[in-house]
C-alpha positions in Angstrom: 3.5 -86.9 24.2 5.0 -86.0 27.6 7.8 -84.1 25.9 5.2 -82.3 23.7 3.0 -81.4 26.7 6.1 -80.1 28.6 7.2 -77.9 25.6 3.6 -76.5 25.2 3.7 -75.5 29.0 7.0 -73.6 28.7 6.1 -71.4 25.7 3.1 -69.4 24.8 3.1 -70.2 21.1 5.1 -72.8 19.0 5.4 -72.7 15.3 4.6 -76.2 14.0 7.9 -76.8 12.2 9.9 -75.6 15.1 8.0 -77.8 17.6 8.5 -80.9 15.3 12.1 -80.2 15.0 12.4 -80.0 18.7 10.7 -83.3 19.2 12.5 -84.9 16.2 9.2 -86.0 14.6 7.4 -85.3 11.4 4.7 -82.7 11.2 2.2 -85.6 10.7 3.3 -87.3 13.8 3.1 -84.0 15.6 -0.5 -83.5 14.5 -1.4 -87.0 15.7 0.2 -86.4 19.2 -1.7 -83.0 19.5 -5.0 -84.9 18.7 -4.1 -87.4 21.4 -3.6 -84.6 23.9 -6.9 -83.1 23.0 -8.6 -86.5 23.5 -7.1 -86.5 27.0 -8.5 -83.1 27.8 -5.6 -80.8 27.1 -6.9 -77.7 25.3 -4.3 -77.2 22.3 -5.2 -74.5 19.8 -3.9 -74.9 16.3 -3.3 -72.4 13.5 -3.2 -73.8 10.0 -0.9 -72.8 7.1 2.7 -72.2 6.5 3.1 -70.0 9.6 0.8 -72.2 11.7 1.6 -73.5 15.2 0.2 -74.7 18.5 -0.6 -73.0 21.8 -1.9 -74.6 25.1 -5.0 -72.7 26.3 -7.2 -72.6 29.3 -9.9 -75.2 28.9 -13.5 -75.9 30.1 -12.2 -78.5 32.5 -9.0 -79.5 34.2 -7.1 -82.1 32.2 -6.8 -85.6 33.8 -4.3 -85.2 36.6 -6.2 -87.6 38.8 -7.5 -84.6 40.7 -11.0 -83.5 41.4 -12.0 -79.7 41.6 -11.4 -79.4 45.3 -7.9 -81.0 45.0 -7.1 -78.7 42.2 -8.1 -75.7 44.2 -6.1 -77.0 47.1 -3.0 -77.3 45.1 -3.3 -73.8 43.7 -3.8 -72.3 47.2 -0.9 -74.4 48.6 1.3 -73.3 45.8 0.3 -69.6 46.3 1.2 -69.8 50.0 4.5 -71.5 49.3 5.3 -68.9 46.5 4.6 -66.1 49.0 7.4 -67.4 51.3 5.6 -69.5 53.8 8.1 -72.4 53.2 11.7 -71.1 52.6 13.6 -72.3 49.6 10.8 -73.3 47.3 9.3 -70.0 46.4 10.5 -69.9 42.7 9.7 -73.6 42.2 6.1 -73.0 43.6 5.7 -69.9 41.3 6.6 -72.0 38.2 4.2 -74.7 39.2 1.4 -72.2 40.0 1.8 -70.6 36.6 1.2 -74.0 34.9 -1.8 -74.9 37.1 -3.6 -71.5 36.6 -2.9 -71.7 32.8 -5.1 -74.7 32.4 -7.6 -74.1 35.2 -11.2 -73.3 34.1 -12.6 -69.9 35.1 -15.0 -71.3 37.8 -11.9 -72.8 39.7 -9.9 -69.6 39.2 -12.8 -67.6 40.9 -12.7 -70.1 43.8 -8.9 -69.6 44.2 -9.4 -65.8 44.1 -12.1 -65.9 46.6 -9.9 -67.9 49.0 -7.2 -65.3 48.4 -9.5 -62.4 49.1 -11.3 -63.7 52.2 -8.7 -65.5 54.2 -5.9 -64.0 56.4 -2.8 -66.1 56.7 -1.5 -66.3 60.2 2.2 -66.0 59.3 4.7 -63.3 59.5 5.1 -62.0 56.0 8.0 -59.6 56.5 6.5 -57.0 54.2 3.8 -56.3 51.6 2.2 -59.2 49.9 1.8 -59.7 46.2 -1.3 -61.0 44.4 -0.7 -64.5 43.0 -2.5 -63.8 39.8 -0.3 -60.7 39.1 2.7 -62.8 39.9 1.5 -65.3 37.2 1.1 -62.6 34.6 4.7 -61.5 35.2 6.0 -65.0 35.3 4.2 -65.9 32.1 5.6 -62.9 30.3 9.1 -63.9 31.4 8.5 -67.4 30.0 6.9 -66.2 26.8 9.3 -63.3 26.0 6.4 -60.9 26.0 6.7 -57.2 26.9 4.9 -55.9 30.0 3.2 -52.6 30.9 2.4 -51.5 34.5 2.3 -48.6 36.8 5.1 -48.4 39.4 5.6 -46.6 42.6 9.3 -46.2 43.5 10.8 -46.3 47.0 10.6 -42.4 47.2 7.0 -42.4 46.2 7.4 -41.4 42.5 4.7 -42.9 40.3 5.6 -43.8 36.7 4.3 -45.9 33.8 6.7 -48.6 32.7 7.2 -50.6 29.5 9.7 -53.5 30.0 11.0 -56.7 28.5 10.8 -59.1 31.5 13.7 -61.4 32.2 13.3 -63.2 35.5 11.3 -63.0 38.8 13.6 -63.3 41.8 12.3 -64.2 45.3 14.5 -62.6 47.8 13.6 -63.0 51.5 9.8 -62.5 51.5 9.7 -60.2 48.5 9.6 -60.7 44.8 11.6 -58.6 42.3 11.3 -58.4 38.5 14.5 -58.1 36.6 13.7 -56.5 33.2 15.1 -54.3 30.4 13.3 -50.9 30.5 12.3 -50.2 26.9 12.0 -46.4 27.4 15.0 -45.9 29.6 17.3 -48.3 27.7 18.7 -50.0 30.8 18.3 -52.9 33.0 16.1 -52.3 36.1 14.6 -54.1 39.0 11.0 -53.7 40.2 9.5 -54.8 43.4 6.5 -56.9 42.5 4.3 -55.4 45.3 4.8 -51.9 43.8 3.7 -53.0 40.3 0.1 -52.0 39.7 -2.0 -53.9 37.2 0.8 -55.6 35.2 -0.5 -56.6 31.6 1.2 -58.5 28.8 1.2 -56.4 25.6 1.4 -59.3 23.1 4.6 -57.8 21.7 7.3 -60.5 21.6 11.1 -59.7 21.9 14.4 -61.5 21.9 15.9 -61.9 25.3 19.1 -59.8 26.0 22.1 -61.1 28.0 21.8 -59.9 31.6 25.0 -58.3 32.9 26.8 -61.0 35.2 24.2 -63.6 34.1 22.9 -64.2 37.6 19.5 -62.4 38.2 19.5 -63.0 42.0 23.0 -61.4 42.3 21.9 -58.6 40.1 19.0 -57.8 42.4 21.3 -58.0 45.5 23.7 -55.5 44.0 21.0 -53.0 43.0 19.5 -53.3 46.5 22.9 -52.6 48.1 23.5 -49.7 45.8 20.2 -48.0 46.2 19.9 -44.7 48.4 19.1 -45.5 52.0 18.8 -43.5 55.2 21.3 -45.5 57.2 24.6 -47.3 56.4 25.0 -49.7 59.3 28.3 -51.2 60.4 28.6 -53.3 63.5 31.5 -55.4 64.8 30.2 -58.7 66.3 31.9 -61.1 68.8 30.8 -64.2 67.0 32.1 -66.4 64.0 31.1 -65.0 60.6 29.3 -68.2 59.6 27.1 -68.2 62.6 26.2 -64.5 61.9 25.5 -65.3 58.2 23.1 -68.0 59.3 21.0 -65.4 61.0 21.1 -62.3 58.7 21.1 -64.3 55.5 20.9 -61.9 52.6 19.8 -58.9 54.6 23.4 -57.9 55.5 27.0 -58.5 54.4 29.2 -60.3 56.8 33.1 -60.5 56.6 35.2 -62.3 59.2 37.7 -60.0 61.1 39.2 -62.9 63.1 38.5 -66.5 64.1 35.6 -65.7 66.3 34.8 -62.1 65.2 33.2 -60.5 62.1 31.9 -57.2 60.8 28.3 -56.8 59.6 27.3 -54.0 57.1 23.9 -53.2 55.7 22.0 -50.4 54.1 18.5 -49.8 55.6 15.8 -47.2 55.8 14.7 -48.1 59.3 16.6 -49.0 62.5 14.3 -51.6 63.8 15.5 -54.2 61.4 19.2 -54.2 62.3 18.2 -54.1 66.0 16.2 -57.3 65.5 19.1 -58.9 63.7 21.4 -58.1 66.5 19.0 -59.5 69.0 18.6 -62.6 67.0 22.5 -63.2 66.7 22.7 -63.3 70.6 26.4 -62.1 70.9 28.2 -59.0 72.1 28.7 -56.3 69.5 29.9 -52.8 69.0 28.1 -50.4 66.8 30.5 -48.5 64.6 27.9 -46.4 62.8 25.5 -44.7 62.7 25.1 -42.9 66.0 21.4 -43.1 65.7 21.5 -46.9 65.9 23.3 -46.7 69.3 20.5 -44.5 70.6 17.8 -46.7 69.2 19.3 -49.9 70.5 19.7 -48.3 74.0 16.1 -47.0 74.0 14.7 -50.4 73.0 16.9 -52.2 75.5 15.6 -49.9 78.4 12.0 -50.5 77.2 12.5 -54.2 77.3 14.2 -54.1 80.8 11.3 -52.0 82.2 8.7 -54.5 81.1 10.5 -57.5 82.5 10.8 -56.3 86.1 
């Protein structure tokens, strides 16, 4: 029954025979186990007939997880905070867990979670625009269920378009979420910043997943970000070991060793404040190779800081 529940939570709809084959049980045993799950409070819908199957739905009450309503809401809010990047390294795991919790959460508890989201302000540095948790769950569910998505999208240059995609994976990079998807109308793989996706909706149309070039969605997003047009191509030589610099800049820049205790940092950026903050955080001598504008910006910011520390 635990295997059955796990499978129902990872797929929107399971044909009965396919589900029985995965569990290596007879259709009769499968029907009995589904009935047992229902007795425990899990809302499993069944379609009869040759093409019949099973689907886990939202119910009138939370299934028995030894949680009361307040604890269920607390878990959803905590997972949403973690998914937003408040705790580094567990964003994707939190998103998967949040999708499962919201899937079986009754409407009254969903409204409470949404109220907390709307009327609270987190006192943490977000590093950029935030993404609505319910929108993220729609996107994540579509990735899981192999279901096409439609949404409005605003590109980095301000262009607004309508998109129809086959979602592949959600990628958490830094404090932002990116969707990797096959664009149905442009016949190509694309990445979309989740905070720029407006009103994503699942269409109900299923598709067969394609093979992503390279196979690694996180690396795919990194390559796309590095190749996109930006205002500034930054190159800085730093008097510090490459590993130390990498621990500070993480994925925001590329770092290559040029000696035992020296390295070169390169990054593409639309603003000069971010590389300036990184250089301050590294805390080592450096030489700006390019652009000239960064030298002027760093000098100006340094003079401002000095004036206000005297």
